[in-house]
Backbone as CSV, one residue per row, in Angstrom:
resi,resn,N_x,N_y,N_z,CA_x,CA_y,CA_z,C_x,C_y,C_z
1,MET,54.058,126.475,115.004,54.795,125.208,115.014,56.263,125.487,114.742
2,THR,57.132,124.949,115.587,58.570,125.165,115.436,59.121,124.274,114.339
3,ASN,59.893,124.929,113.445,60.502,124.152,112.369,61.680,123.346,112.913
4,MET,61.640,122.033,112.713,62.722,121.157,113.153,63.783,121.093,112.067
5,PRO,65.054,121.137,112.439,66.117,121.040,111.427,66.081,119.688,110.735
6,ALA,66.290,119.738,109.443,66.279,118.500,108.662,67.478,117.639,109.038
7,PRO,67.273,116.337,109.196,68.395,115.454,109.546,69.450,115.456,108.453
8,LYS,70.724,115.393,108.871,71.818,115.374,107.895,71.869,114.020,107.203
9,LYS,72.097,114.102,105.920,72.179,112.873,105.140,73.569,112.257,105.304
10,ASP,73.589,110.936,105.410,74.862,110.213,105.492,75.341,109.958,104.076
11,THR,76.372,110.648,103.683,76.902,110.505,102.316,77.747,109.262,102.167
12,GLY,78.027,108.597,103.295,78.833,107.389,103.209,80.328,107.667,103.220
13,ALA,80.705,108.937,103.227,82.129,109.276,103.196,82.736,109.085,104.574
14,ARG,83.873,108.463,104.648,84.592,108.227,105.888,85.780,109.166,105.980
15,VAL,85.969,109.774,107.128,87.088,110.693,107.312,88.317,109.904,107.721
16,ASN,89.380,110.023,106.952,90.648,109.398,107.299,91.355,110.293,108.297
17,LYS,91.371,109.879,109.566,91.911,110.728,110.621,93.377,111.062,110.393
18,LYS,94.131,110.106,109.868,95.556,110.354,109.645,95.743,111.414,108.565
19,GLN,94.955,111.307,107.466,95.054,112.283,106.383,94.563,113.646,106.854
20,ALA,93.601,113.656,107.766,93.058,114.923,108.259,93.950,115.556,109.315
21,GLY,95.033,114.870,109.691,95.961,115.417,110.666,95.520,115.249,112.098
22,LEU,94.513,114.387,112.328,94.011,114.184,113.682,94.795,113.114,114.440
23,VAL,95.539,112.288,113.703,96.323,111.226,114.311,97.792,111.430,113.959
24,LYS,98.645,111.466,114.977,100.071,111.663,114.739,100.716,110.367,114.267
25,ASP,101.822,110.522,113.523,102.587,109.357,113.128,103.158,108.678,114.368
26,ARG,103.232,107.366,114.326,103.773,106.621,115.458,105.285,106.799,115.525
27,LYS,105.790,106.977,116.730,107.226,107.126,116.900,107.936,105.848,116.482
28,PRO,109.114,105.979,115.887,109.873,104.786,115.495,110.221,103.935,116.713
29,SER,110.159,102.636,116.557,110.512,101.721,117.639,112.028,101.615,117.754
30,ARG,112.501,101.461,118.981,113.936,101.345,119.208,114.479,100.101,118.508
31,PRO,115.691,100.167,117.978,116.255,99.036,117.221,116.622,97.863,118.118
32,TYR,116.676,96.698,117.524,117.091,95.508,118.250,118.604,95.512,118.480
33,THR,119.018,95.000,119.613,120.443,94.777,119.862,120.835,93.444,119.233
34,ASP,122.136,93.159,119.235,122.587,91.889,118.673,122.000,90.702,119.443
35,TYR,121.860,90.861,120.762,121.280,89.767,121.549,119.790,89.602,121.263
36,ASN,119.065,90.710,121.087,117.641,90.630,120.743,117.447,89.825,119.458
37,ILE,118.293,90.090,118.483,118.212,89.387,117.199,118.518,87.905,117.388
38,PHE,119.586,87.626,118.136,119.968,86.242,118.402,118.854,85.511,119.135
39,PHE,118.220,86.170,120.098,117.170,85.538,120.889,116.044,85.028,119.992
40,GLN,115.619,85.853,119.050,114.510,85.456,118.184,114.881,84.278,117.291
41,LEU,116.084,84.327,116.731,116.525,83.234,115.855,116.746,81.947,116.646
42,GLU,117.428,82.064,117.783,117.745,80.876,118.568,116.485,80.264,119.170
43,ARG,115.520,81.122,119.513,114.248,80.611,120.024,113.597,79.681,119.013
44,GLU,113.538,80.121,117.762,112.938,79.291,116.721,113.775,78.044,116.468
45,HIS,115.090,78.142,116.594,115.961,76.978,116.396,115.707,75.935,117.484
46,VAL,115.580,76.379,118.723,115.305,75.456,119.824,113.961,74.770,119.615
47,LEU,112.934,75.550,119.281,111.598,74.990,119.130,111.498,74.075,117.910
48,GLN,111.964,74.552,116.764,111.772,73.804,115.529,112.752,72.651,115.357
49,VAL,114.029,72.884,115.673,115.060,71.869,115.426,115.244,70.941,116.623
50,SER,115.439,71.526,117.801,115.717,70.699,118.981,114.483,69.997,119.517
51,LEU,113.338,70.669,119.504,112.129,70.114,120.112,111.088,69.656,119.097
52,GLY,111.305,69.947,117.826,110.403,69.457,116.784,109.030,70.095,116.782
53,VAL,108.934,71.354,117.230,107.648,72.055,117.248,107.326,72.582,115.850
54,GLU,106.116,72.345,115.394,105.690,72.837,114.083,105.518,74.349,114.139
55,PRO,106.186,75.091,113.238,106.074,76.561,113.275,104.675,77.036,112.930
56,SER,104.248,78.113,113.602,102.932,78.708,113.348,103.147,80.138,112.881
57,ILE,102.969,80.376,111.590,103.229,81.686,110.994,101.916,82.311,110.566
58,ALA,101.631,83.518,111.084,100.364,84.182,110.774,100.533,85.320,109.777
59,TYR,101.769,85.800,109.568,101.964,86.980,108.728,102.949,86.733,107.588
60,GLY,102.943,85.564,107.044,103.813,85.269,105.924,105.177,84.784,106.386
61,VAL,105.831,83.999,105.526,107.132,83.421,105.845,108.245,84.325,105.334
62,PHE,109.286,84.448,106.125,110.430,85.288,105.773,111.147,84.737,104.547
63,ASP,111.279,85.580,103.533,112.001,85.237,102.312,112.785,86.475,101.880
64,PRO,114.076,86.548,102.254,114.854,87.763,101.972,114.960,88.100,100.494
65,SER,114.823,87.098,99.623,114.920,87.365,98.186,113.699,88.120,97.663
66,ASN,112.563,88.037,98.395,111.341,88.719,97.972,110.918,89.812,98.941
67,ASP,111.814,90.193,99.851,111.484,91.199,100.864,112.330,92.449,100.615
68,ASN,111.710,93.476,100.051,112.449,94.701,99.741,112.812,95.494,100.990
69,ASP,112.128,95.237,102.109,112.403,95.972,103.340,113.602,95.408,104.102
70,TYR,113.953,94.167,103.820,115.071,93.551,104.540,116.385,93.979,103.890
71,GLN,117.225,94.659,104.668,118.500,95.168,104.163,119.698,94.470,104.811
72,GLY,119.455,93.394,105.535,120.522,92.724,106.258,121.251,91.678,105.445
73,PRO,122.303,91.090,106.021,123.070,90.037,105.355,122.299,88.724,105.325
74,PRO,122.775,87.735,104.570,122.112,86.423,104.547,122.128,85.774,105.929
75,LEU,121.134,84.961,106.192,121.062,84.267,107.470,122.271,83.352,107.660
76,PRO,122.723,83.198,108.895,123.794,82.241,109.170,123.344,80.820,108.816
77,SER,124.286,79.959,108.511,123.962,78.594,108.100,123.163,77.857,109.173
78,ARG,123.363,78.212,110.432,122.652,77.560,111.529,121.138,77.755,111.414
79,TYR,120.710,78.865,110.816,119.285,79.207,110.770,118.695,79.148,109.368
80,ASN,119.426,78.601,108.425,118.966,78.601,107.031,117.655,77.839,106.834
81,ASP,117.457,76.784,107.592,116.297,75.922,107.364,115.106,76.259,108.266
82,LEU,115.216,77.342,109.026,114.115,77.723,109.905,112.978,78.372,109.126
83,VAL,111.758,78.190,109.614,110.591,78.899,109.075,110.353,80.091,109.994
84,LEU,110.631,81.296,109.483,110.555,82.509,110.294,109.407,83.403,109.826
85,PRO,108.804,84.172,110.743,107.794,85.154,110.327,108.411,86.178,109.387
86,GLY,107.625,86.679,108.473,108.139,87.616,107.487,108.716,88.885,108.082
87,ASP,108.254,89.269,109.278,108.720,90.509,109.893,109.492,90.253,111.186
88,TRP,110.154,89.110,111.294,110.819,88.745,112.540,111.885,89.765,112.946
89,TYR,112.470,90.468,112.006,113.584,91.397,112.257,113.107,92.830,112.507
90,VAL,111.793,93.067,112.463,111.246,94.425,112.557,110.930,94.772,114.016
91,PRO,111.579,95.778,114.593,111.259,96.184,115.973,109.840,96.733,116.069
92,GLY,109.169,96.449,117.171,107.824,96.977,117.386,106.771,96.365,116.502
93,LYS,107.019,95.173,115.992,106.067,94.548,115.073,104.712,94.286,115.717
94,VAL,104.709,94.047,117.038,103.450,93.745,117.713,102.529,94.953,117.735
95,VAL,103.085,96.160,117.602,102.276,97.379,117.558,101.678,97.560,116.179
96,ARG,102.417,97.146,115.152,101.975,97.373,113.772,100.899,96.405,113.322
97,ARG,100.851,95.243,113.925,99.890,94.251,113.473,98.962,93.860,114.611
98,LYS,97.810,93.349,114.287,96.868,92.912,115.298,97.424,91.678,116.005
99,ARG,97.164,91.627,117.312,97.640,90.493,118.096,96.864,89.246,117.701
100,VAL,97.594,88.210,117.377,96.983,86.961,116.951,97.274,85.877,117.982
101,HIS,96.242,85.129,118.327,96.440,84.052,119.290,97.322,82.973,118.672
102,ARG,98.380,82.607,119.394,99.276,81.560,118.934,99.143,80.363,119.855
103,LYS,98.897,79.220,119.285,98.723,78.003,120.058,100.003,77.673,120.814
104,SER,99.873,77.399,122.098,101.036,77.096,122.924,101.637,75.764,122.525
105,HIS,102.980,75.733,122.418,103.641,74.479,122.072,103.653,73.519,123.258
106,GLY,103.685,74.053,124.493,103.556,73.228,125.685,104.702,72.286,125.960
107,VAL,105.859,72.474,125.327,106.965,71.538,125.520,108.109,72.127,126.336
108,ILE,108.115,73.437,126.550,109.183,74.061,127.322,108.661,75.360,127.944
109,GLY,109.060,75.633,129.172,108.620,76.839,129.856,109.440,78.052,129.448
110,PHE,108.900,79.221,129.742,109.569,80.466,129.349,110.938,80.602,130.003
111,ARG,111.031,80.319,131.305,112.299,80.478,132.010,113.358,79.520,131.472
112,GLU,112.970,78.283,131.259,113.924,77.294,130.743,114.397,77.676,129.343
113,LEU,113.455,78.140,128.517,113.811,78.548,127.161,114.769,79.736,127.182
114,SER,114.497,80.722,128.032,115.349,81.905,128.129,116.750,81.540,128.610
115,ASN,116.833,80.671,129.615,118.131,80.251,130.126,118.923,79.485,129.070
116,ARG,118.226,78.674,128.321,118.874,77.886,127.262,119.458,78.802,126.196
117,ILE,118.720,79.828,125.830,119.195,80.770,124.818,120.369,81.581,125.356
118,ALA,120.303,81.981,126.628,121.387,82.753,127.240,122.683,81.950,127.263
119,VAL,122.594,80.662,127.542,123.779,79.801,127.540,124.357,79.692,126.124
120,SER,123.490,79.553,125.140,123.951,79.469,123.747,124.638,80.752,123.308
121,TRP,124.153,81.893,123.807,124.744,83.190,123.454,126.196,83.296,123.928
122,LYS,126.498,82.662,125.052,127.850,82.732,125.602,128.864,81.982,124.749
123,SER,128.395,81.013,123.986,129.298,80.236,123.144,128.910,80.313,121.668
124,VAL,128.295,81.427,121.280,127.812,81.577,119.900,128.979,81.530,118.913
125,ASP,128.751,80.931,117.752,129.791,80.843,116.736,130.010,82.206,116.082
126,GLU,131.164,82.371,115.466,131.560,83.663,114.910,130.636,84.125,113.793
127,GLU,130.182,83.203,112.957,129.295,83.564,111.843,127.987,84.155,112.359
128,THR,127.406,83.515,113.357,126.144,83.988,113.918,126.318,85.314,114.639
129,LYS,127.389,85.432,115.409,127.642,86.665,116.153,127.833,87.840,115.195
130,GLU,128.581,87.617,114.118,128.820,88.684,113.146,127.522,89.096,112.458
131,PHE,126.673,88.115,112.155,125.385,88.419,111.530,124.538,89.300,112.444
132,CYS,124.446,88.921,113.720,123.626,89.668,114.668,124.147,91.090,114.858
133,GLU,125.466,91.255,114.892,126.051,92.584,115.054,125.779,93.457,113.828
134,LYS,125.928,92.879,112.631,125.697,93.646,111.405,124.243,94.069,111.281
135,LEU,123.328,93.136,111.559,121.901,93.470,111.447,121.506,94.502,112.497
136,SER,122.125,94.421,113.674,121.859,95.417,114.719,122.362,96.793,114.289
137,ASP,123.543,96.852,113.698,124.095,98.124,113.229,123.208,98.747,112.150
138,ILE,122.718,97.918,111.241,121.805,98.400,110.197,120.533,98.944,110.831
139,GLY,120.040,98.251,111.842,118.833,98.698,112.537,119.016,100.040,113.220
140,VAL,120.218,100.279,113.784,120.503,101.558,114.434,120.472,102.689,113.408
141,LEU,121.084,102.471,112.245,121.098,103.491,111.192,119.682,103.773,110.692
142,GLN,118.891,102.726,110.501,117.512,102.906,110.046,116.682,103.638,111.098
143,TYR,116.932,103.338,112.357,116.205,103.993,113.442,116.517,105.489,113.474
144,LYS,117.782,105.852,113.357,118.164,107.266,113.387,117.556,108.025,112.212
145,ALA,117.535,107.377,111.041,116.923,108.014,109.869,115.418,108.174,110.072
146,ALA,114.784,107.172,110.680,113.340,107.238,110.924,113.005,108.315,111.949
147,VAL,113.877,108.489,112.955,113.650,109.528,113.962,113.727,110.910,113.333
148,ARG,114.715,111.115,112.453,114.838,112.419,111.765,113.590,112.701,110.926
149,LYS,113.117,111.691,110.224,111.922,111.851,109.401,110.700,112.132,110.268
150,TYR,110.621,111.444,111.397,109.491,111.634,112.310,109.474,113.053,112.869
151,LYS,110.625,113.584,113.210,110.686,114.921,113.795,110.361,116.000,112.768
152,ILE,110.697,115.747,111.516,110.329,116.701,110.459,108.802,116.739,110.309
153,ALA,108.177,115.549,110.408,106.714,115.474,110.287,106.014,115.943,111.546
154,ASN,106.734,115.961,112.670,106.167,116.383,113.949,107.090,117.412,114.584
155,PRO,107.009,118.678,114.148,107.946,119.723,114.594,108.005,119.906,116.110
156,GLU,106.914,119.587,116.817,106.930,119.771,118.265,107.919,118.826,118.948
157,GLU,108.362,117.793,118.225,109.311,116.841,118.786,110.764,117.264,118.535
158,MET,110.971,118.337,117.772,112.315,118.722,117.354,113.217,119.062,118.528
159,PHE,112.656,119.613,119.604,113.478,120.108,120.701,113.602,119.112,121.851
160,LYS,113.064,117.924,121.649,113.218,116.882,122.651,114.509,116.110,122.408
161,ALA,115.211,115.790,123.471,116.466,115.066,123.339,116.181,113.642,122.865
162,PRO,116.929,113.133,121.882,116.705,111.776,121.394,117.107,110.754,122.445
163,PRO,116.452,109.589,122.473,116.816,108.558,123.455,118.220,108.042,123.191
164,LYS,118.932,107.750,124.260,120.300,107.258,124.126,120.285,105.766,123.810
165,LEU,121.129,105.380,122.866,121.267,103.982,122.506,122.544,103.440,123.131
166,LYS,122.432,102.323,123.807,123.598,101.752,124.463,124.614,101.221,123.462
167,ARG,124.129,100.676,122.353,125.035,100.103,121.373,125.575,101.177,120.459
168,LYS,126.897,101.223,120.290,127.535,102.174,119.388,128.030,101.442,118.146
169,LEU,127.905,102.101,117.017,128.354,101.499,115.769,129.875,101.416,115.763
170,ASN,130.386,100.251,115.506,131.823,100.057,115.423,132.091,98.860,114.526
171,PRO,132.140,99.076,113.197,132.263,97.962,112.248,133.504,97.121,112.477
172,THR,134.565,97.686,113.063,135.803,96.939,113.226,135.820,96.124,114.499
173,SER,134.848,96.370,115.378,134.822,95.653,116.653,134.207,94.283,116.472
174,LYS,134.810,93.284,117.093,134.292,91.929,117.008,133.218,91.663,118.044
175,GLY,133.108,92.541,119.042,132.083,92.362,120.075,132.497,91.308,121.074
176,SER,131.721,91.168,122.085,131.992,90.184,123.125,130.698,89.515,123.527
177,ALA,130.545,88.268,123.082,129.296,87.561,123.368,129.173,87.219,124.837
178,LYS,130.324,86.893,125.475,130.257,86.442,126.856,129.963,87.591,127.810
179,GLY,130.481,88.776,127.496,130.365,89.866,128.440,129.184,90.763,128.231
180,SER,128.403,90.550,127.189,127.313,91.478,126.893,126.029,91.019,127.546
181,ASN,125.295,91.981,128.084,124.003,91.708,128.696,122.909,92.284,127.817
182,PRO,121.790,91.599,127.648,120.715,92.106,126.794,120.079,93.346,127.384
183,PRO,120.100,94.496,126.658,119.468,95.718,127.160,117.983,95.545,127.395
184,LEU,117.325,94.694,126.552,115.906,94.438,126.738,115.742,93.021,127.261
185,PRO,114.875,92.789,128.239,114.674,91.436,128.733,114.045,90.552,127.676
186,ALA,114.256,89.258,127.835,113.724,88.308,126.855,112.223,88.411,126.737
187,GLN,111.546,88.814,127.838,110.092,88.927,127.811,109.633,89.907,126.750
188,ASP,110.404,91.011,126.539,110.018,91.995,125.532,110.017,91.380,124.151
189,ILE,110.998,90.508,123.884,111.063,89.876,122.576,109.864,88.971,122.364
190,CYS,109.511,88.214,123.411,108.347,87.340,123.282,107.077,88.154,123.100
191,ASN,106.977,89.292,123.799,105.805,90.157,123.635,105.720,90.681,122.218
192,ASN,106.862,91.019,121.616,106.879,91.521,120.251,106.416,90.478,119.259
193,ASN,106.524,89.204,119.647,106.092,88.140,118.769,104.711,87.629,119.141
194,GLY,104.009,88.337,120.057,102.664,87.953,120.423,102.609,86.763,121.351
195,ILE,103.628,86.609,122.216,103.705,85.446,123.089,103.661,85.925,124.520
196,SER,102.992,85.211,125.379,102.915,85.570,126.776,103.576,84.504,127.618
197,ASN,103.881,84.852,128.868,104.436,83.881,129.816,103.505,82.696,129.967
198,ASN,102.209,82.979,130.064,101.234,81.924,130.303,101.198,80.930,129.154
199,SER,101.290,81.458,127.913,101.218,80.562,126.775,102.441,79.675,126.691
200,LEU,103.605,80.180,127.138,104.826,79.387,127.091,104.855,78.359,128.208
201,ALA,104.218,78.681,129.307,104.312,77.795,130.460,103.325,76.652,130.418
202,LYS,102.341,76.755,129.524,101.314,75.705,129.463,101.899,74.388,128.942
């Protein structure tokens, strides 16, 4: 009679793939431009203030006084009363969190909303424009630091050329709201917030 190997006992221990080195760290997400930042804030302003849509927050409400990760300046007065997601300023947030179904507001289409925001960007007030530029500059610095840290943890990435950023840091520059084009389309911003064309168009 052939001896059968004894079945292995399940000890209940789970292998953490990341700790075991089987899963690489995720590459840092590219930073938001000043227009990307404005788009997210103005979108909520249009929905909440102009159209009276009740905000739907799934990941906590933004409170800079209790958020140690937020290193930006205070919100412009135009957006002080908005209810914002806790991670609205974080690039690549849709990758970090599970996609949550958001009920469609059904009061404005994606194209109309995007055009409305683009028009507002052309005549943005100085306080808002300065806020968006400063937060974008901070995001660029954080991104570069995160890339350096990522490459140290992943030596095989050391010899790859870093992606070029269109926006250059220039604290003395006032920027040009009318002449600047968004490097990322508005659709990317909506995707980062878990929103689809279909949900906006309903």
